N, C-alpha and C positions, 0 to 999 in steps of 0.2 A: 381703335380698341382690339381687333385682332392681334396686332402686334404687342400690346402691353399684355394680354392673356398668354401670348406665345414666351414673352420674356420672363412672365411670373413662373409660367409652367418649368421652365429652363431653370430658373433660380431655385426652385423646390427641389429640382432633380440633382442640382449642384449642390445642396446642402449637406453638410456631415450627417453620416447616418444618425449620430447622437442625438442631432436636432430632430431629425423625422421619425425618433424610433417610436414605436407603437408596444401597447401591451396586450398579448393575445390571452385570453382566459378560456381554458380548456376543461371541461368536464359535464356531468350529467346537468341537463337544463340549460347549458350555455349554449350561445351561437355556434360554437365549436365545441363538438362533442368528443371527437376523436383526437388522438395526438398526431395521427398520421396527416389530418388535415393541417394542424397547426404548423407541421414541419413543410408542408406545401406552401402556406400562406406566409409565414414569417420572412422578414427582411431583414438584412444586416442591421445590427443595432437595437433590434426588438428584444423584448422579454417575453417568453411564454411561463404563464403561470399554470399549473396544473392541481386541480381541486383534488381532495382526498378521495379514495375509492380504489377499487381494481379495475385494471386496464387490461383485458385478456386478448391476446393476439393483436394488441396495437402496435405493430413495429413501424420504424421509420428510418429514413435517410435523410440527415440534416446536410443541407448543401451549402449553408449560409456563410459568410467569411467572419462574422462578429455576432455571437448571440448567447443569451443568458435563460438558462432553463432551470425553472425553480418549482418545487413541490410547495403547495400552501398548506399550512397547518398539519395535520397527521399526515404522515408520510404517503404519498400514493404508491400503489404496489404494481408494478407492470409485470404480467404474467404472460410468458412466450405462449404457453398453451398449443405448441405445435408449429407456431409460426415463425417467420425470421425474414429479416431484411437482407436481400441478395444473397441468400444462403450464408450469412456471416453473423448476425447478431439480433438482437432487440432493438438497439439503435445502431446505427452506423454514422460517425462523425467523419465527414469527408476531408474537409481542410480548411481550417479556421481558427479563430479565438474563441473558445467556449467555456462557459462556465456552468457547471450542472451541480444543483443543490437540491439536497432532501427528496431523493428519488429512490425507490428500491425496485431492483431487477432481480427476477425469479424465473428459473427453469428453462433456461436457454439451451437448445439442441438444434444441431444441424447435422446432416449426414456425413461430413468429413470429421465429425469430431470436435470441431474448434467453435463451436457456437459461443458467443459471448454476450454478456448483459450489454457491456458498449465495446464495439469495435471502433478503435481510434485510429486513424490513417495518417493523419498530417496536420501540422499546426501546432496549437498550444491548447491543451486540455486541463482544465481545473474541475476535480471532483470534490465535492464538500459534504458531509452529514449524509451521505448516502449507503446504501446497503446492497450487496450483490450475494444471492443465495441460491444454491442449486444450480448453478451454471457450469457447463462444459468449462468455460473460464470466466472468471468475474470481468476482468478488462482485458482485452487482447490488442496489441498495437500491431501497426505494420512497421517498416523497417526503413523509413525516411530519416536520413541523418540530422535535420533541422527539427524535426517534431520534440515537443516537450510535454511531459505528463507530470501534474501534482495532484496527489491524494491526500486529503486532510479528513480526519475525524470521520472515518467511514469503517463499515464492516464488509467483511468477505469470510464467507462460511459455507459449509454444507456441501462440498463437493460431491459429485454424483457417484453413486456405487451401482451403477448399471452394466459393469464390465466391458463397455464398449468404448471408452475414452481414458486418455490419461491427460487429465485435466489440470489446469494450474489457478489458484485462487487469483494470482495476478501474474500476467506474463507480458514483459515488455521486451520488443524488439530492438532492433539496432538504432535507437533514437540519440538524440543529442543529450536529453536530460531527464532523470527520474527524481522525484521527490515524495517521499512517503512519511508522513508524520501524524501522530495521535490516532493511528488506525489498528484495528484488532483483525487477526487472521488466525482462524482455529477450525478443526474438523476437516481438515483435507483427507485425501484418499488417493495414495499412489503418485500422484503428481506433487508438485512443490507448492509451498505456501506463497512465496514469491520467487520469480524468476525474471532475471532482467539483464539483457544484453547492451543497456545503455552506456554510453560512454562515459557520462558523469551520474553517479547514485548518491543520494543523500537519505538516509534511513534514519530517523529520529524518533524516539519516545513511542514505540509502537509495542502492541502485545502481539507477537507473534509466536503463539504456543499452541501447538496443535491441541493440547487437552485430551481427557480420556478416551473420547470417541473419535479421536483422530487415527488416521493411518497414513499420513503423508510420507514422501521420500524427504528431501531436502527441505528444511525451512526456510532457507534464503540462499538462492544461487546465483553467481555471476559467472556464466559460463565462457564467458569472451572476456573476462578480465573488465579493464577500464578503471575508473577512478571510483572506489567506493568508500563512503564515510558512513559507518555505523556507529550510532552514538545512543546510550540510553534506553536500549531496547530490552524487552523479556523474549528471548527466544528459546523456544522448547519443543522437544519432541516427545512424541507418546510412547509408551510401552509396545504400541503397535506398529512403530515406524517401519517404513519398507526399506530404510538406508541407515546406518549409524553415523552419519555426517549432518551437522546441523547447517554449518555455514560452508557452502563450496564455492571455490573461486579458481575460474581457469580451466576447467574440466575440458574444454572443447578448442582451446589455444585462443591468441589474442586477434582482437578485431580492431584494436585502437592503440595509437602510438604510446599513451602514457597508460600504465597499469601500477594501480596503487590500492593496498586494502588496509583500511584503518578502523580497529574495533576499539571502543572506548567504552566504559562504564556501561556495558551491558552484563545481563544476568543470563546465563545459558544453562538449560536445564535438560537433561536426560532422565527418564522415569523407568526405562527398561533395565533388565538385568545385564543384557549384552553391553559391553563397554562401548562408549560413545567417541567418535570423532569430533570434537567441539567445533573445529574449523580445520579445514584442509585446502592447501593451495598446492596446484599442480605446477609448481613452478619450472619444471623441467619442458613445459610447452612453450616457454616464453624466453627466446635466445637473448633478449636486452634486458631479462631479469624482471622481478617483481619487489616494488618497495611495500613491505609488510610491517605495521606498526600495532601493537596491542599495549592498552594502559588499562589498568583499573578493573578488570572485568571479573565476575563471579562466575565460577563453574560449579554446577551443583549434580551430583550423582557421579556414576562410574565412567570413566574415560580419560582421554589426554585432550590438552589444548595446545600448550606450546612446545612441548617435546619434540614434535617432527615438524614443526612450522617456522619456516624461514623468517627472518626479520629481526626487530628490535623490540623487546618485551619488557614489561616492568609493572609491578602493581597488581598482578593477576592472582586471584586466590582461589584454590580448589577447596570446595566443601563436600562433606559426605551427604549422602541423603538424609533428611528430615532437619536439617539444621535452618533451612529457610523458615520463614513463619508458617504458611499452609497452602502450597498450591492448589489444593483441591478447592479453597475458596478464592483461590487468586490473590493470595497474599505471598508475595515475593520478597519481602523485607527482612533484613536483619534486626534483632532485638535493639532496644534502647542502650541496653547493658553491654552490647556485643564488643567483644575486644578487637575486631577488625576495624571499628572506626578508629581513622587516623592512619590506618595502615595502607597508604596509597601513596603512587608515583606522583611527583611534580611533573604536569604535562608541559610546562614551559620548557622551552629549549629544544623541543622535537621538531621545529620547523613546520608544525601543521597547527593551525588555528581551529578552535570550535570542538576541543577534545573534552572540555568540561560540559556537563549538561547544564541547561538554563531552564529545563521543564522535565517533568515526568508525566507519563501515560496516566490518564485518568479514567477509571472504569466509568460508563461501558465502552466509550470512545472519546478521544478529545486528550487534552493536556492541561496540566496545572502547573503555573510558573513556580520556579524552584529558587528560593532564597538561599544563596551559599552557605552551607553550614559552618560552624565552628570547626567541625572536623569531618573531614569527608569519608565517606565508605566507598569501599567497591560495589560495583554493581549499579543497577538500573535506579534504584530508590534509595534516598537519603534518610527519609524518617520513617519510624514504625506506622503502619496504618492497618486498618482491618477494613476490607471490603463486604458489606452485605449483598451477596448476589440476588438475593429476592428483591431487594428495594433499590437495587443500583445505587446504592449511597456509599460514600468513604467517609471514614472518620480518621483524624490524625491525633 
């Protein structure tokens, strides 16, 4: 019998993590009350479910190799309240395959000014349906070249205005890949809305629009180049912007062997009187050159787009202020009778797939599928619609 017991124990230990996975329930009145305790107890393959409520100063380092962490019902709110894990973040993801869903991170502060809702160090992290508010950085990554970050249907906003930091809503280091889809970025301050040093970047169907309360610098920056595909986004700077450039590429020189910037079917907006630079590429920093391609973008407001932009450009339309629906209600569409419908360039033959959008940003976060219209319009939206920001509803 002792031999059989030992064999049984060995078999259990050898089982795949998915077979032995447990669910850990965290919250008031449960056996596990604090998230930090769940981080200590969880094993590879487990699922951690967090009940609604506020979790103050409950910071954690997650050391697992494979884990799902999900808020249950109304989104639980993690408030740093002066605490931090390892001087870095509310949560530190060390190295593994993680899925985080329906969690809100607030108020991350650390002495060096780089406090984050999540510090992602290595592995693969997918964040969905989450919110990052009032953090020195929403998500901040390390610089491991095999790491991947996916952000979908999430909110990044309310950069601190304490005068001690230059934070970014999303700051991605030199990792393998970044994907951002269906997410909203607004109300920045001095730092950038999205800053990425990743080798590959896919930015699709987002609302990267600082809004009237914002004062960000760049809205979207790729300081070290890389392969950047930017499709179907609204990208807008406020009248209080710290910098006239909306999309910046290559300001700090190359870090990757392939450097390519593609902007297709985006709506680029400036709201100030100072002329904007809708996209700037520092091609002089790249001895091997940069492949720049733009197709069917709308620019709204005073400024220049392709005039001083190297590369291949077609179908881009400049608009004066006031032609789009109503940016104050987040309506960035053309009227149904707009003469611009049909005035687009065929993306076939460019040598690059994925230039036509297959979805659109859907307020407040997320995407809605896009049926190819009879006549394509330039910009991020094809059909006129009205958003009621009071009810978060959208009608077409």
